[in-house]
RODREN-744939 format. One record per residue: x, y, z of N, C-alpha, C in turn; residue number from 1; residue in one letter. Coordinates in steps of 0.05 Angstrom, whole numbers. Example, Ala and Ser with C-alpha at 12.3 -4.5 7.8 and 13.67 -1.06 7.14 Angstrom:
2
     n_u     n_v     n_w    ca_u    ca_v    ca_w     c_u     c_v     c_w    n  res
     264    -114     156     246     -90     156     264     -66     156    1    A
     257     -45     142     273     -21     143     258       1     157    2    S
//
This chain:
310
     n_u     n_v     n_w    ca_u    ca_v    ca_w     c_u     c_v     c_w    n  res
      53      95     440      76     108     452      72     138     452    1    M
      70     150     476      64     178     478      90     194     484    2    S
      89     219     476     112     237     480     106     256     503    3    N
     127     265     516     123     283     539     107     308     531    4    S
     110     317     506      96     341     498      66     337     497    5    S
      56     311     497      27     306     496      15     307     524    6    S
      31     308     545      21     309     572      12     337     579    7    F
     -11     339     592     -20     364     603     -10     368     632    8    N
      -4     345     645       4     347     673      19     322     680    9    E
      33     323     703      46     301     716      32     296     743   10    F
      35     271     753      23     264     778      46     260     799   11    L
      46     276     820      66     274     841      59     253     861   12    L
      79     244     876      74     224     897      62     237     921   13    M
      39     227     931      27     239     955      40     230     981   14    P
      38     246    1001      49     239    1028      29     221    1043   15    F
       4     225    1038     -16     210    1053     -42     207    1037   16    A
     -58     188    1044     -84     183    1030    -107     194    1046   17    D
    -106     194    1073    -128     203    1089    -127     233    1092   18    T
    -150     245    1095    -152     274    1096    -138     286    1120   19    R
    -140     272    1143    -127     282    1167     -97     283    1164   20    E
     -84     262    1152     -56     262    1148     -47     283    1127   21    L
     -64     287    1107     -58     308    1087     -57     335    1100   22    Q
     -76     341    1118     -76     367    1132     -53     369    1151   23    L
     -45     347    1164     -21     347    1181       4     353    1165   24    L
       6     340    1141      29     346    1124      30     375    1115   25    H
       7     386    1109       5     415    1101      15     432    1124   26    F
       6     426    1149      13     443    1172      43     441    1178   27    A
      54     417    1177      83     414    1183     100     428    1162   28    L
      93     424    1136     108     437    1115     106     467    1116   29    F
      82     477    1123      78     506    1126      95     517    1148   30    L
      97     503    1171     113     513    1193     142     513    1186   31    A
     152     492    1173     180     491    1165     187     512    1145   32    I
     169     516    1125     173     536    1104     174     564    1116   33    H
     155     570    1134     155     597    1146     180     601    1163   34    L
     189     580    1177     213     583    1193     237     588    1176   35    A
     239     574    1153     262     579    1135     261     607    1123   36    A
     237     616    1115     234     643    1104     241     664    1124   37    L
     232     660    1149     238     680    1170     268     681    1176   38    L
     280     657    1179     309     657    1187     326     669    1165   39    A
     321     660    1140     337     671    1118     330     701    1112   40    N
     305     708    1117     297     736    1113     311     754    1133   41    G
     315     745    1158     329     761    1178     359     764    1170   42    L
     371     742    1160     399     744    1151     401     764    1128   43    I
     383     762    1109     384     780    1086     381     809    1095   44    I
     362     814    1113     357     841    1122     381     852    1138   45    T
     393     835    1155     416     844    1171     439     852    1154   46    A
     445     835    1134     469     841    1117     464     865    1099   47    I
     439     867    1089     433     889    1071     433     916    1086   48    A
     425     916    1112     422     941    1126     447     950    1141   49    C
     464     931    1149     487     938    1165     512     938    1147   50    D
     521     962    1140     544     964    1122     571     958    1135   51    H
     571     955    1161     596     949    1175     603     920    1173   52    R
     585     903    1165     591     875    1162     613     872    1140   53    L
     632     855    1146     655     853    1127     646     841    1101   54    H
     662     845    1080     654     840    1052     645     811    1047   55    T
     659     790    1057     649     763    1050     622     757    1061   56    P
     610     774    1078     582     770    1086     563     770    1062   57    M
     572     783    1040     555     783    1016     552     755    1005   58    Y
     571     737    1011     567     709    1004     544     697    1020   59    F
     543     703    1046     520     694    1062     494     705    1052   60    R
     494     730    1043     470     742    1031     461     726    1007   61    L
     479     719     989     472     703     966     463     675     974   62    N
     476     664     994     468     637    1003     440     637    1015   63    L
     433     658    1030     406     660    1040     385     664    1018   64    S
     392     679     998     374     683     975     369     656     961   65    L
     391     641     957     389     614     945     372     595     962   66    L
     376     596     988     361     579    1006     331     585    1005   67    D
     324     610    1003     296     618    1000     284     607     974   68    V
     299     610     953     290     600     927     289     569     927   69    G
     308     556     939     310     527     940     286     515     953   70    F
     279     524     977     257     512     992     230     520     980   71    I
     229     544     967     204     553     956     198     540     928   72    S
     217     525     917     213     512     892     195     488     894   73    T
     198     473     916     184     447     918     162     447     939   74    T
     166     461     962     148     458     984     120     470     979   75    V
     117     495     969      90     506     965      72     489     948   76    P
      82     478     926      65     461     909      56     436     924   77    K
      74     424     940      67     400     955      46     407     976   78    S
      48     430     989      28     439    1009       1     443     995   79    M
       2     456     972     -23     461     957     -37     436     949   80    A
     -21     416     941     -33     390     933     -46     376     956   81    N
     -33     377     980     -45     364    1003     -70     379    1012   82    S
     -70     405    1011     -93     421    1019    -116     416    1001   83    L
    -111     413     975    -132     410     955    -138     381     948   84    C
    -124     362     961    -127     334     957    -124     326     927   85    D
    -101     334     917     -95     327     889     -66     320     886   86    T
     -58     307     864     -30     300     859     -19     314     835   87    R
     -35     330     821     -28     340     795      -9     364     796   88    A
       9     366     777      24     390     771      25     393     741   89    I
      20     417     731      19     421     702      45     415     689   90    S
      45     410     663      69     404     648      90     426     651   91    Y
      81     451     646      99     474     648     107     480     677   92    W
      89     473     695      97     476     723     119     457     731   93    G
     118     433     719     139     413     724     165     422     711   94    C
     163     433     687     187     444     673     200     465     691   95    V
     184     484     701     195     505     718     207     494     743   96    A
     194     474     755     204     463     780     231     449     775   97    Q
     234     434     753     259     421     747     281     442     743   98    V
     275     463     728     296     484     723     304     497     748   99    F
     285     506     765     291     520     789     306     502     809  100    L
     298     477     811     311     459     830     340     455     822  101    F
     345     450     796     373     446     786     389     472     790  102    V
     377     495     783     391     520     785     399     526     814  103    F
     379     525     833     385     532     860     404     512     874  104    F
     401     487     867     419     467     879     447     471     870  105    T
     451     473     844     478     476     833     490     503     841  106    S
     474     524     841     485     550     849     493     551     878  107    A
     478     537     895     485     536     924     511     520     927  108    E
     515     498     913     539     483     915     563     500     905  109    Y
     559     514     883     580     531     872     587     553     892  110    S
     567     565     905     573     586     924     587     575     949  111    L
     579     552     958     593     539     981     622     533     974  112    L
     627     526     948     655     522     939     671     548     940  113    T
     658     570     930     672     596     930     677     605     959  114    I
     658     599     977     661     608    1005     684     594    1019  115    M
     694     572    1009     717     559    1021     742     576    1016  116    A
     741     594     997     763     612     991     766     634    1012  117    Y
     744     641    1025     745     662    1046     763     654    1069  118    D
     758     631    1083     776     625    1105     805     618    1096  119    P
     807     608    1071     834     602    1061     851     628    1060  120    Y
     839     649    1048     854     674    1045     858     687    1073  121    V
     837     686    1090     839     698    1116     861     686    1134  122    A
     865     659    1131     884     646    1148     911     642    1135  123    I
     911     635    1109     936     628    1095     949     653    1082  124    C
     933     673    1075     944     697    1062     931     722    1074  125    R
     934     726    1100     919     748    1113     928     776    1103  126    P
     953     779    1095     962     806    1086     949     814    1060  127    L
     939     794    1044     927     800    1018     896     798    1019  128    H
     885     796    1044     856     791    1046     840     814    1034  129    Y
     847     838    1041     832     861    1030     833     864    1000  130    G
     855     855     988     858     856     959     844     834     945  131    T
     847     809     955     835     786     941     805     784     946  132    L
     795     794     968     767     791     974     754     818     979  133    L
     759     837     962     745     863     964     717     860     953  134    D
     701     882     954     673     881     945     671     873     916  135    S
     688     884     899     687     877     870     691     848     865  136    R
     711     836     879     717     808     875     694     790     884  137    A
     682     797     907     659     782     917     635     783     898  138    C
     630     807     887     607     810     869     612     793     843  139    V
     637     794     833     643     779     808     640     749     813  140    K
     650     739     835     648     710     840     619     702     844  141    M
     603     718     859     575     711     863     560     712     836  142    A
     565     733     820     552     735     794     559     712     775  143    A
     584     704     776     592     681     759     578     656     768  144    A
     574     651     794     559     628     804     530     628     794  145    A
     517     651     797     489     654     788     486     650     758  146    W
     503     663     742     500     663     713     507     635     702  147    A
     529     623     710     536     597     700     516     575     707  148    S
     505     576     731     486     556     739     458     561     727  149    N
     452     586     720     427     591     705     429     577     678  150    F
     451     579     664     455     566     639     455     535     642  151    T
     468     526     664     468     497     670     440     487     674  152    Y
     423     501     688     396     493     693     380     492     667  153    G
     384     512     649     370     511     624     378     487     607  154    L
     404     480     606     413     457     591     400     431     601  155    L
     401     428     627     389     404     639     359     402     633  156    H
     345     424     636     316     424     632     309     418     603  157    T
     323     431     585     318     427     556     323     398     548  158    A
     345     387     558     352     359     552     331     340     563  159    N
     323     345     588     304     326     601     277     325     587  160    T
     267     349     580     240     350     569     239     347     538  161    F
     263     343     526     263     336     498     262     305     494  162    S
     263     290     516     263     261     515     234     251     513  163    I
     228     233     495     200     222     494     195     204     518  164    P
     172     207     529     164     191     553     143     170     545  165    L
     148     146     554     130     124     545     118     109     569  166    C
     125     116     593     117     101     617      96     116     634  167    Q
      79     132     621      59     146     636      69     173     646  168    G
      55     184     666      62     211     676      62     212     706  169    N
      63     189     720      64     188     749      93     188     759  170    A
     100     207     776     127     209     786     129     198     815  171    L
     151     184     821     154     173     847     167     192     867  172    G
     160     217     866     171     237     884     151     260     888  173    Q
     154     275     910     135     296     916     140     322     900  174    F
     161     322     884     166     344     866     178     333     840  175    F
     179     349     819     191     341     794     221     341     796  176    C
     234     319     792     263     317     791     271     300     768  177    E
     295     305     758     305     292     733     306     262     735  178    I
     316     249     756     317     220     757     289     207     754  179    P
     269     219     766     242     208     765     231     211     736  180    Q
     237     233     723     227     237     696     241     218     677  181    I
     267     213     681     281     194     663     270     166     666  182    L
     259     159     689     247     133     692     222     129     674  183    K
     211     151     665     187     149     647     195     149     618  184    L
     220     151     612     229     154     584     229     127     570  185    S
     231     128     543     234     104     527     262      93     530  186    C
     266      68     525     293      56     529     313      69     510  187    S
     337      75     521     359      85     506     354     112     493  188    H
     335     127     504     328     153     492     339     177     507  189    C
     356     172     527     365     194     544     395     195     545  190    Y
     409     188     523     438     188     523     449     216     528  191    I
     437     236     516     447     263     520     446     272     549  192    R
     423     266     562     420     273     590     440     258     608  193    E
     444     233     602     463     217     618     492     229     614  194    V
     498     237     589     524     250     585     527     276     600  195    G
     505     292     601     506     317     616     508     311     646  196    L
     495     290     656     497     283     684     526     274     690  197    L
     539     260     671     567     252     676     585     276     678  198    A
     581     296     661     596     321     663     591     335     690  199    I
     566     334     699     558     346     724     573     333     747  200    S
     575     306     746     589     291     767     618     300     768  201    V
     630     303     745     659     312     744     662     340     756  202    C
     643     358     749     644     385     760     640     385     791  203    L
     622     368     800     617     366     829     642     356     843  204    C
     655     336     831     680     325     843     702     346     843  205    L
     703     363     822     722     384     821     718     404     843  206    G
     693     412     848     686     431     869     693     418     896  207    C
     687     393     900     693     380     925     723     379     930  208    F
     738     373     909     767     373     911     778     400     919  209    L
     766     422     907     775     449     914     770     454     944  210    F
     747     446     954     741     450     983     761     434    1000  211    I
     766     409     993     784     393    1008     812     404    1009  212    V
     823     412     985     850     423     984     851     449     999  213    V
     830     466     998     830     491    1013     833     486    1043  214    S
     817     467    1053     818     462    1082     843     446    1090  215    Y
     855     431    1073     881     419    1079     901     441    1084  216    V
     902     461    1066     920     484    1070     913     500    1095  217    Q
     887     503    1100     879     518    1124     888     504    1149  218    I
     883     478    1151     890     464    1176     921     463    1180  219    F
     935     461    1158     964     462    1160     974     489    1171  220    R
     961     511    1162     968     537    1172     960     541    1201  221    A
     936     530    1208     926     533    1235     944     519    1255  222    V
     953     495    1248     970     480    1266     997     493    1271  223    L
    1005     512    1253    1030     526    1257    1027     551    1274  224    R
    1002     558    1281     997     581    1299    1006     575    1327  225    I
    1023     591    1339    1035     583    1365    1015     584    1388  226    P
     997     603    1389     979     606    1412     954     588    1408  227    S
     945     578    1431     920     561    1431     896     578    1424  228    E
     896     603    1434     874     621    1429     872     627    1399  229    Q
     895     631    1386     895     636    1357     885     613    1341  230    G
     892     588    1350     883     564    1336     853     561    1339  231    R
     843     567    1363     814     565    1369     799     585    1352  232    H
     809     609    1350     795     629    1334     794     622    1304  233    K
     816     610    1294     817     602    1266     798     579    1261  234    A
     797     560    1279     778     537    1275     749     547    1277  235    F
     744     566    1295     717     577    1297     708     591    1271  236    S
     727     604    1257     721     617    1232     713     596    1211  237    M
     725     573    1211     720     552    1191     695     535    1197  238    C
     688     533    1223     668     513    1231     641     517    1217  239    L
     629     541    1216     603     543    1204     602     534    1175  240    P
     622     542    1159     623     533    1131     626     503    1129  241    H
     643     491    1145     646     462    1145     620     448    1151  242    L
     606     458    1171     581     445    1179     560     447    1156  243    V
     558     471    1144     539     475    1122     545     457    1098  244    V
     571     456    1091     579     439    1068     573     410    1074  245    V
     580     401    1098     576     373    1106     546     366    1105  246    S
     529     384    1115     500     380    1115     490     378    1087  247    L
     498     396    1070     489     397    1042     497     372    1027  248    F
     523     364    1029     533     341    1014     522     315    1026  249    L
     521     312    1052     512     287    1064     483     281    1056  250    S
     465     301    1057     437     296    1050     435     290    1020  251    T
     451     304    1003     450     298     974     461     270     968  252    A
     482     262     981     494     235     977     474     214     985  253    V
     462     217    1008     442     197    1017     418     196     999  254    F
     410     219     988     386     220     971     391     208     944  255    A
     415     212     932     419     205     904     440     183     899  256    Y
     457     178     919     478     158     914     477     134     933  257    L
     454     130     945     452     106     963     451      81     946  258    K
     458      58     957     457      32     943     429      25     934  259    P
     426      13     910     399       5     901     384     -13     921  260    P
     399     -29     936     386     -47     956     372     -32     978  261    S
     380      -7     982     367      10    1003     344      26     993  262    M
     340      25     967     320      43     955     291      32     960  263    S
     274      50     967     245      44     970     230      70     968  264    S
     205      70     959     190      95     956     189     111     982  265    P
     184      98    1004     182     113    1030     209     125    1037  266    A
     230     110    1035     257     121    1042     265     143    1023  267    L
     260     140     997     266     161     977     251     187     984  268    D
     226     184     993     209     207    1000     221     221    1024  269    L
     228     206    1045     240     218    1069     266     232    1063  270    V
     284     219    1048     309     231    1041     306     256    1025  271    L
     286     256    1006     281     280     990     272     303    1008  272    A
     256     297    1028     247     318    1046     271     330    1061  273    V
     288     312    1071     312     322    1086     330     339    1068  274    L
     334     329    1043     352     343    1025     341     370    1016  275    Y
     315     372    1012     304     397    1001     296     417    1023  276    S
     293     408    1048     283     425    1069     302     430    1092  277    M
     319     411    1099     336     414    1122     358     435    1118  278    L
     374     434    1096     395     455    1094     385     484    1093  279    P
     364     490    1077     354     518    1076     344     528    1103  280    P
     334     509    1120     323     517    1146     345     521    1167  281    T
     365     503    1166     386     503    1187     409     521    1181  282    V
     415     527    1155     438     543    1148     439     570    1162  283    N
     417     585    1163     418     611    1177     425     609    1206  284    P
     415     588    1220     422     584    1248     451     578    1252  285    L
     463     562    1234     491     555    1237     509     579    1234  286    I
     503     596    1215     519     620    1210     515     641    1231  287    Y
     490     645    1240     485     666    1259     496     660    1287  288    S
     497     634    1295     506     627    1322     536     632    1326  289    M
     552     631    1304     581     633    1306     592     660    1298  290    R
     575     679    1290     585     704    1279     576     727    1297  291    N
     594     740    1310     587     762    1329     576     786    1314  292    K
     588     793    1291     578     816    1276     549     812    1267  293    E
     543     788    1257     516     782    1248     496     782    1271  294    L
     504     771    1294     486     771    1317     481     799    1326  295    K
     501     816    1325     497     844    1333     478     858    1314  296    E
     480     853    1288     462     865    1268     434     855    1273  297    A
     430     829    1278     404     818    1284     392     830    1309  298    L
     409     835    1330     399     847    1355     388     875    1350  299    R
     402     890    1332     393     917    1326     366     917    1311  300    K
     363     897    1294     337     894    1279     315     889    1299  301    I
     319     871    1318     298     865    1337     292     889    1355  302    F
     313     904    1361     308     929    1377     292     949    1362  303    Q
     297     952    1336     282     970    1319     253     962    1317  304    C
     248     936    1316     221     926    1314     206     929    1341  305    V
     221     924    1363     209     926    1389     205     955    1398  306    Q
     224     972    1391     222    1000    1399     225    1018    1374  307    Y
     204    1019    1357     207    1034    1332     210    1064    1335  308    P
     202    1075    1358     203    1104    1361     230    1113    1371  309    Q
     247    1095    1381     272    1103    1393     294    1104    1373  310    Q
//
C-alpha cells in the first residue's frame, strides 16, 4: 500500500496514441489557447487604459484575469505532453494544478455571483447606484472573492493530497482534478475531503440562489417599466451576464453532475475540455458584443496599433 507522498509523478489521460493525432491535438489546443489569451488580453487592456469605462467594468477586468488563469492552468501542460509524447506530470505540478484549478474555478463563480449585483442595483435601485457600486465597493468585493477563494483552494489541495493513495498514479483526465485523485485513494480515507465538498455544494447553491433572487427582482422591475425601449435596454444590460453564468454552470453541471449511466472515459474527456476551455474563450466575445463603451475602447486600441504615429 503506497502513499501519495511516495509518488514522483502522476500519469494523465492522453488524447491520442498516434503521433499525427497528438500533433493535431497540440495544434487545436494551441489555437484555442492563443485565441482565449488574445480576447481576454484585449479586454484587460481596454479596461485598464480607458478610464471613462464605468466602475463595474472592473468586474469584467477581474473576470478576464481569472479566465486567463483558468485556461492556462490545464491547457499548456496537455499541449506539452502531446508534443513530447508523454503522459507524466510531476507530483508537485499536480498539486499546483489542483490548487490553481480550484482557485480559479471558485473565484470565477464568486465573481459571477457578485456581478449579478450590478444589474440589480442599476435597475432596482438606480438612485443609489453611484453609492453602492463606487470604485471602493468594487475593489472590496473583488478582493474578497480573490482572498476567500485562495484560502478555499489551499484547504481543498491540502485535504486532497493528505489522503493516502493505494490505486496507482494513473488519472482518468487530461489534467489533475480532485474527483480523479480521490478514485486512487484507500477505502474510507477521504471523509474530510467529502465533508469539504459537501460544504462547497452548499456554498454553490447559496451563490446560485443569490443570482436567481437578484434576477427575479430585476425582471419584476423591468416588467413595470412603461416604455418598450426602456424594457429592451434593461434586458440588454442583463443578457451578457445571464449568458456567461448559464455557460459556466451548464458546462460544470454536465461535467460533474451527470448520471453515472452516462459516464464514460471519452465523454468525461470531452466534457472536461468544454468546461475548461469554452467559457474562458467565449466570455470576452459575449461581453464585448453587447457593450458600446467596451467596443469603443477596443476600436481605439486597434487604431493605435494600426496608426501608431497619429
